[in-house]
PyMOL commands that place a pseudoatom at each C-alpha (Angstrom):
pseudoatom trace, name=CA, resn=MET, resi=1, chain=A, elem=C, hetatm=0, pos=[26.481, -7.466, -4.028]
pseudoatom trace, name=CA, resn=GLU, resi=2, chain=A, elem=C, hetatm=0, pos=[24.691, -6.175, -6.949]
pseudoatom trace, name=CA, resn=ILE, resi=3, chain=A, elem=C, hetatm=0, pos=[21.005, -6.262, -6.704]
pseudoatom trace, name=CA, resn=LEU, resi=4, chain=A, elem=C, hetatm=0, pos=[19.160, -6.634, -10.251]
pseudoatom trace, name=CA, resn=VAL, resi=5, chain=A, elem=C, hetatm=0, pos=[15.570, -5.298, -10.182]
pseudoatom trace, name=CA, resn=ASN, resi=6, chain=A, elem=C, hetatm=0, pos=[13.305, -6.103, -12.767]
pseudoatom trace, name=CA, resn=TYR, resi=7, chain=A, elem=C, hetatm=0, pos=[12.109, -2.434, -13.656]
pseudoatom trace, name=CA, resn=TRP, resi=8, chain=A, elem=C, hetatm=0, pos=[9.108, -3.374, -15.960]
pseudoatom trace, name=CA, resn=ALA, resi=9, chain=A, elem=C, hetatm=0, pos=[7.911, -5.722, -12.977]
pseudoatom trace, name=CA, resn=VAL, resi=10, chain=A, elem=C, hetatm=0, pos=[8.198, -2.616, -10.659]
pseudoatom trace, name=CA, resn=LEU, resi=11, chain=A, elem=C, hetatm=0, pos=[6.182, -0.478, -12.665]
pseudoatom trace, name=CA, resn=VAL, resi=12, chain=A, elem=C, hetatm=0, pos=[3.294, -3.455, -13.107]
pseudoatom trace, name=CA, resn=ALA, resi=13, chain=A, elem=C, hetatm=0, pos=[3.099, -3.978, -9.884]
pseudoatom trace, name=CA, resn=THR, resi=14, chain=A, elem=C, hetatm=0, pos=[2.856, -0.313, -8.961]
pseudoatom trace, name=CA, resn=ILE, resi=15, chain=A, elem=C, hetatm=0, pos=[0.099, 0.452, -11.436]
pseudoatom trace, name=CA, resn=ALA, resi=16, chain=A, elem=C, hetatm=0, pos=[-1.579, -2.902, -9.850]
pseudoatom trace, name=CA, resn=ALA, resi=17, chain=A, elem=C, hetatm=0, pos=[-1.077, -2.117, -6.342]
pseudoatom trace, name=CA, resn=TYR, resi=18, chain=A, elem=C, hetatm=0, pos=[-2.253, 1.697, -6.886]
pseudoatom trace, name=CA, resn=ALA, resi=19, chain=A, elem=C, hetatm=0, pos=[-5.471, 0.343, -8.303]
pseudoatom trace, name=CA, resn=VAL, resi=20, chain=A, elem=C, hetatm=0, pos=[-5.995, -1.468, -5.400]
pseudoatom trace, name=CA, resn=GLY, resi=21, chain=A, elem=C, hetatm=0, pos=[-6.072, 1.963, -3.423]
pseudoatom trace, name=CA, resn=ALA, resi=22, chain=A, elem=C, hetatm=0, pos=[-8.479, 3.369, -6.112]
pseudoatom trace, name=CA, resn=ILE, resi=23, chain=A, elem=C, hetatm=0, pos=[-10.860, 0.492, -5.704]
pseudoatom trace, name=CA, resn=TRP, resi=24, chain=A, elem=C, hetatm=0, pos=[-10.476, 0.156, -1.845]
pseudoatom trace, name=CA, resn=TYR, resi=25, chain=A, elem=C, hetatm=0, pos=[-11.239, 3.867, -1.218]
pseudoatom trace, name=CA, resn=SER, resi=26, chain=A, elem=C, hetatm=0, pos=[-14.067, 4.143, -4.197]
pseudoatom trace, name=CA, resn=PRO, resi=27, chain=A, elem=C, hetatm=0, pos=[-17.457, 3.907, -3.396]
pseudoatom trace, name=CA, resn=ILE, resi=28, chain=A, elem=C, hetatm=0, pos=[-17.616, 0.410, -4.235]
pseudoatom trace, name=CA, resn=LEU, resi=29, chain=A, elem=C, hetatm=0, pos=[-16.034, -0.439, -0.868]
pseudoatom trace, name=CA, resn=PHE, resi=30, chain=A, elem=C, hetatm=0, pos=[-14.881, 1.928, 1.907]
pseudoatom trace, name=CA, resn=SER, resi=31, chain=A, elem=C, hetatm=0, pos=[-15.172, 5.464, 0.621]
pseudoatom trace, name=CA, resn=LYS, resi=32, chain=A, elem=C, hetatm=0, pos=[-18.472, 6.215, 2.891]
pseudoatom trace, name=CA, resn=THR, resi=33, chain=A, elem=C, hetatm=0, pos=[-16.954, 4.162, 5.942]
pseudoatom trace, name=CA, resn=TRP, resi=34, chain=A, elem=C, hetatm=0, pos=[-13.351, 6.217, 5.567]
pseudoatom trace, name=CA, resn=SER, resi=35, chain=A, elem=C, hetatm=0, pos=[-15.062, 9.370, 5.311]
pseudoatom trace, name=CA, resn=VAL, resi=36, chain=A, elem=C, hetatm=0, pos=[-17.384, 9.004, 8.181]
pseudoatom trace, name=CA, resn=GLU, resi=37, chain=A, elem=C, hetatm=0, pos=[-14.259, 7.836, 10.515]
pseudoatom trace, name=CA, resn=LEU, resi=38, chain=A, elem=C, hetatm=0, pos=[-12.145, 10.684, 9.198]
pseudoatom trace, name=CA, resn=LYS, resi=39, chain=A, elem=C, hetatm=0, pos=[-15.431, 13.153, 9.844]
pseudoatom trace, name=CA, resn=ARG, resi=40, chain=A, elem=C, hetatm=0, pos=[-15.032, 14.541, 6.222]
pseudoatom trace, name=CA, resn=ALA, resi=41, chain=A, elem=C, hetatm=0, pos=[-17.910, 14.951, 4.104]
pseudoatom trace, name=CA, resn=PRO, resi=42, chain=A, elem=C, hetatm=0, pos=[-18.363, 11.950, 1.414]
pseudoatom trace, name=CA, resn=GLY, resi=43, chain=A, elem=C, hetatm=0, pos=[-16.141, 12.699, -1.699]
pseudoatom trace, name=CA, resn=GLN, resi=44, chain=A, elem=C, hetatm=0, pos=[-13.545, 14.747, 0.256]
pseudoatom trace, name=CA, resn=MET, resi=45, chain=A, elem=C, hetatm=0, pos=[-10.497, 13.183, -0.412]
pseudoatom trace, name=CA, resn=VAL, resi=46, chain=A, elem=C, hetatm=0, pos=[-8.000, 15.222, 0.999]
pseudoatom trace, name=CA, resn=SER, resi=47, chain=A, elem=C, hetatm=0, pos=[-7.727, 17.920, 3.618]
pseudoatom trace, name=CA, resn=SER, resi=48, chain=A, elem=C, hetatm=0, pos=[-4.101, 18.745, 3.764]
pseudoatom trace, name=CA, resn=GLY, resi=49, chain=A, elem=C, hetatm=0, pos=[-4.163, 21.397, 1.201]
pseudoatom trace, name=CA, resn=PHE, resi=50, chain=A, elem=C, hetatm=0, pos=[-2.919, 19.357, -1.442]
pseudoatom trace, name=CA, resn=THR, resi=51, chain=A, elem=C, hetatm=0, pos=[-5.433, 19.128, -4.723]
pseudoatom trace, name=CA, resn=PRO, resi=52, chain=A, elem=C, hetatm=0, pos=[-6.830, 15.618, -5.272]
pseudoatom trace, name=CA, resn=THR, resi=53, chain=A, elem=C, hetatm=0, pos=[-4.726, 15.365, -8.366]
pseudoatom trace, name=CA, resn=ALA, resi=54, chain=A, elem=C, hetatm=0, pos=[-1.575, 16.323, -6.387]
pseudoatom trace, name=CA, resn=ALA, resi=55, chain=A, elem=C, hetatm=0, pos=[-2.258, 13.697, -3.779]
pseudoatom trace, name=CA, resn=MET, resi=56, chain=A, elem=C, hetatm=0, pos=[-2.895, 11.248, -6.197]
pseudoatom trace, name=CA, resn=ILE, resi=57, chain=A, elem=C, hetatm=0, pos=[0.333, 11.738, -7.819]
pseudoatom trace, name=CA, resn=LEU, resi=58, chain=A, elem=C, hetatm=0, pos=[2.136, 11.635, -4.304]
pseudoatom trace, name=CA, resn=GLU, resi=59, chain=A, elem=C, hetatm=0, pos=[0.235, 8.161, -3.904]
pseudoatom trace, name=CA, resn=PHE, resi=60, chain=A, elem=C, hetatm=0, pos=[1.893, 6.951, -6.862]
pseudoatom trace, name=CA, resn=VAL, resi=61, chain=A, elem=C, hetatm=0, pos=[5.385, 8.296, -6.546]
pseudoatom trace, name=CA, resn=ALA, resi=62, chain=A, elem=C, hetatm=0, pos=[4.748, 6.446, -2.846]
pseudoatom trace, name=CA, resn=THR, resi=63, chain=A, elem=C, hetatm=0, pos=[3.419, 3.510, -4.295]
pseudoatom trace, name=CA, resn=LEU, resi=64, chain=A, elem=C, hetatm=0, pos=[6.433, 3.160, -6.756]
pseudoatom trace, name=CA, resn=VAL, resi=65, chain=A, elem=C, hetatm=0, pos=[9.007, 3.564, -3.950]
pseudoatom trace, name=CA, resn=MET, resi=66, chain=A, elem=C, hetatm=0, pos=[7.455, 1.091, -1.930]
pseudoatom trace, name=CA, resn=THR, resi=67, chain=A, elem=C, hetatm=0, pos=[7.247, -1.183, -4.963]
pseudoatom trace, name=CA, resn=TYR, resi=68, chain=A, elem=C, hetatm=0, pos=[10.912, -0.697, -5.644]
pseudoatom trace, name=CA, resn=VAL, resi=69, chain=A, elem=C, hetatm=0, pos=[12.019, -1.505, -2.279]
pseudoatom trace, name=CA, resn=LEU, resi=70, chain=A, elem=C, hetatm=0, pos=[9.986, -4.763, -1.989]
pseudoatom trace, name=CA, resn=ALA, resi=71, chain=A, elem=C, hetatm=0, pos=[11.625, -5.660, -5.354]
pseudoatom trace, name=CA, resn=HIS, resi=72, chain=A, elem=C, hetatm=0, pos=[14.981, -5.063, -3.694]
pseudoatom trace, name=CA, resn=PHE, resi=73, chain=A, elem=C, hetatm=0, pos=[13.878, -7.343, -0.575]
pseudoatom trace, name=CA, resn=ILE, resi=74, chain=A, elem=C, hetatm=0, pos=[12.734, -9.996, -2.667]
pseudoatom trace, name=CA, resn=VAL, resi=75, chain=A, elem=C, hetatm=0, pos=[16.050, -9.905, -4.471]
pseudoatom trace, name=CA, resn=LEU, resi=76, chain=A, elem=C, hetatm=0, pos=[18.000, -9.797, -1.215]
pseudoatom trace, name=CA, resn=VAL, resi=77, chain=A, elem=C, hetatm=0, pos=[16.273, -12.775, 0.418]
pseudoatom trace, name=CA, resn=ASN, resi=78, chain=A, elem=C, hetatm=0, pos=[15.778, -14.815, -2.617]
pseudoatom trace, name=CA, resn=ALA, resi=79, chain=A, elem=C, hetatm=0, pos=[11.961, -14.923, -2.507]
pseudoatom trace, name=CA, resn=ASN, resi=80, chain=A, elem=C, hetatm=0, pos=[12.020, -16.164, -6.037]
pseudoatom trace, name=CA, resn=THR, resi=81, chain=A, elem=C, hetatm=0, pos=[8.542, -17.492, -5.915]
pseudoatom trace, name=CA, resn=VAL, resi=82, chain=A, elem=C, hetatm=0, pos=[4.780, -16.159, -5.644]
pseudoatom trace, name=CA, resn=ALA, resi=83, chain=A, elem=C, hetatm=0, pos=[4.670, -17.975, -2.365]
pseudoatom trace, name=CA, resn=LEU, resi=84, chain=A, elem=C, hetatm=0, pos=[7.884, -16.494, -1.045]
pseudoatom trace, name=CA, resn=ALA, resi=85, chain=A, elem=C, hetatm=0, pos=[6.909, -13.057, -2.156]
pseudoatom trace, name=CA, resn=LEU, resi=86, chain=A, elem=C, hetatm=0, pos=[3.651, -13.228, -0.727]
pseudoatom trace, name=CA, resn=GLN, resi=87, chain=A, elem=C, hetatm=0, pos=[5.265, -14.302, 2.768]
pseudoatom trace, name=CA, resn=LEU, resi=88, chain=A, elem=C, hetatm=0, pos=[7.772, -11.551, 2.405]
pseudoatom trace, name=CA, resn=GLY, resi=89, chain=A, elem=C, hetatm=0, pos=[5.158, -8.983, 1.651]
pseudoatom trace, name=CA, resn=PHE, resi=90, chain=A, elem=C, hetatm=0, pos=[3.092, -10.274, 4.646]
pseudoatom trace, name=CA, resn=TRP, resi=91, chain=A, elem=C, hetatm=0, pos=[5.919, -9.919, 7.170]
pseudoatom trace, name=CA, resn=ALA, resi=92, chain=A, elem=C, hetatm=0, pos=[6.965, -6.418, 5.702]
pseudoatom trace, name=CA, resn=TRP, resi=93, chain=A, elem=C, hetatm=0, pos=[3.265, -5.193, 6.326]
pseudoatom trace, name=CA, resn=LEU, resi=94, chain=A, elem=C, hetatm=0, pos=[3.104, -6.481, 9.506]
pseudoatom trace, name=CA, resn=GLY, resi=95, chain=A, elem=C, hetatm=0, pos=[6.300, -5.465, 11.113]
pseudoatom trace, name=CA, resn=PHE, resi=96, chain=A, elem=C, hetatm=0, pos=[6.067, -2.148, 9.246]
pseudoatom trace, name=CA, resn=ILE, resi=97, chain=A, elem=C, hetatm=0, pos=[2.966, -1.003, 8.157]
pseudoatom trace, name=CA, resn=ALA, resi=98, chain=A, elem=C, hetatm=0, pos=[0.464, -2.337, 10.602]
pseudoatom trace, name=CA, resn=MET, resi=99, chain=A, elem=C, hetatm=0, pos=[2.973, -1.518, 13.737]
pseudoatom trace, name=CA, resn=TYR, resi=100, chain=A, elem=C, hetatm=0, pos=[4.046, 1.880, 12.736]
pseudoatom trace, name=CA, resn=SER, resi=101, chain=A, elem=C, hetatm=0, pos=[0.457, 2.586, 11.739]
pseudoatom trace, name=CA, resn=LEU, resi=102, chain=A, elem=C, hetatm=0, pos=[-1.089, 1.721, 15.441]
pseudoatom trace, name=CA, resn=SER, resi=103, chain=A, elem=C, hetatm=0, pos=[0.473, 4.826, 16.581]
pseudoatom trace, name=CA, resn=GLY, resi=104, chain=A, elem=C, hetatm=0, pos=[-2.542, 6.759, 14.830]
pseudoatom trace, name=CA, resn=VAL, resi=105, chain=A, elem=C, hetatm=0, pos=[-4.807, 4.756, 17.282]
pseudoatom trace, name=CA, resn=TRP, resi=106, chain=A, elem=C, hetatm=0, pos=[-2.880, 5.275, 20.185]
pseudoatom trace, name=CA, resn=PHE, resi=107, chain=A, elem=C, hetatm=0, pos=[-1.511, 8.957, 19.733]
pseudoatom trace, name=CA, resn=GLU, resi=108, chain=A, elem=C, hetatm=0, pos=[-3.974, 10.726, 17.447]
pseudoatom trace, name=CA, resn=GLY, resi=109, chain=A, elem=C, hetatm=0, pos=[-7.453, 9.079, 18.605]
pseudoatom trace, name=CA, resn=ARG, resi=110, chain=A, elem=C, hetatm=0, pos=[-8.412, 7.580, 15.375]
pseudoatom trace, name=CA, resn=SER, resi=111, chain=A, elem=C, hetatm=0, pos=[-10.747, 4.521, 15.417]
pseudoatom trace, name=CA, resn=TRP, resi=112, chain=A, elem=C, hetatm=0, pos=[-9.731, 1.170, 15.109]
pseudoatom trace, name=CA, resn=LYS, resi=113, chain=A, elem=C, hetatm=0, pos=[-12.091, 0.982, 12.102]
pseudoatom trace, name=CA, resn=LEU, resi=114, chain=A, elem=C, hetatm=0, pos=[-10.058, 3.527, 10.163]
pseudoatom trace, name=CA, resn=PHE, resi=115, chain=A, elem=C, hetatm=0, pos=[-6.956, 1.568, 11.323]
pseudoatom trace, name=CA, resn=VAL, resi=116, chain=A, elem=C, hetatm=0, pos=[-8.379, -1.716, 9.831]
pseudoatom trace, name=CA, resn=ILE, resi=117, chain=A, elem=C, hetatm=0, pos=[-9.621, 0.095, 6.751]
pseudoatom trace, name=CA, resn=ASN, resi=118, chain=A, elem=C, hetatm=0, pos=[-5.986, 1.981, 5.969]
pseudoatom trace, name=CA, resn=VAL, resi=119, chain=A, elem=C, hetatm=0, pos=[-3.824, -0.916, 7.167]
pseudoatom trace, name=CA, resn=GLY, resi=120, chain=A, elem=C, hetatm=0, pos=[-6.402, -3.421, 5.296]
pseudoatom trace, name=CA, resn=HIS, resi=121, chain=A, elem=C, hetatm=0, pos=[-5.392, -1.406, 2.012]
pseudoatom trace, name=CA, resn=ARG, resi=122, chain=A, elem=C, hetatm=0, pos=[-1.703, -1.653, 2.809]
pseudoatom trace, name=CA, resn=LEU, resi=123, chain=A, elem=C, hetatm=0, pos=[-1.847, -5.315, 3.262]
pseudoatom trace, name=CA, resn=ILE, resi=124, chain=A, elem=C, hetatm=0, pos=[-3.602, -6.063, -0.257]
pseudoatom trace, name=CA, resn=ALA, resi=125, chain=A, elem=C, hetatm=0, pos=[-1.566, -3.437, -2.030]
pseudoatom trace, name=CA, resn=ILE, resi=126, chain=A, elem=C, hetatm=0, pos=[1.618, -5.114, -0.895]
pseudoatom trace, name=CA, resn=LEU, resi=127, chain=A, elem=C, hetatm=0, pos=[0.576, -8.824, -1.551]
pseudoatom trace, name=CA, resn=VAL, resi=128, chain=A, elem=C, hetatm=0, pos=[-0.525, -7.664, -5.180]
pseudoatom trace, name=CA, resn=ALA, resi=129, chain=A, elem=C, hetatm=0, pos=[2.804, -6.001, -5.667]
pseudoatom trace, name=CA, resn=CYS, resi=130, chain=A, elem=C, hetatm=0, pos=[4.496, -8.743, -4.263]
pseudoatom trace, name=CA, resn=ALA, resi=131, chain=A, elem=C, hetatm=0, pos=[2.832, -11.536, -6.093]
pseudoatom trace, name=CA, resn=ILE, resi=132, chain=A, elem=C, hetatm=0, pos=[3.822, -9.749, -9.621]
pseudoatom trace, name=CA, resn=LEU, resi=133, chain=A, elem=C, hetatm=0, pos=[7.001, -9.137, -8.255]
pseudoatom trace, name=CA, resn=GLY, resi=134, chain=A, elem=C, hetatm=0, pos=[7.649, -12.688, -7.289]
pseudoatom trace, name=CA, resn=ALA, resi=135, chain=A, elem=C, hetatm=0, pos=[6.078, -13.968, -10.500]
pseudoatom trace, name=CA, resn=TRP, resi=136, chain=A, elem=C, hetatm=0, pos=[8.216, -11.941, -12.597]
pseudoatom trace, name=CA, resn=HIS, resi=137, chain=A, elem=C, hetatm=0, pos=[11.612, -12.356, -10.656]
for i in range(1, 137): cmd.bond("trace and resi %d" % i, "trace and resi %d" % (i + 1))
show_as sticks, trace
zoom trace
């Protein structure tokens, strides 16, 4: 089975999903709470040794891969409407992102508040990407 993916739709969906993160973790929404939960100074975006620019580029690439995979899933299950694509996005988020992220609470001692902020971001980003991919299918 050949899977035909609309690369323009993937690019636009990636940009939109990435923008969700930029807004989500900005002072407009959760920047302060996120910093407090990570025990970081406000505005300290990364602590992994990456520069903020490098971290943002890597996050864009990760979002691009995620969107490309979602586009494949949409084709594979024939989710050829926005509603079907949104359902697929929700179930992918619940089964993979939300469940996998629970280990941060259980094993790393991360707070439930941080869990909700992080998986909430991923849910909205995936739904935005799926809506675009489903509409542009």
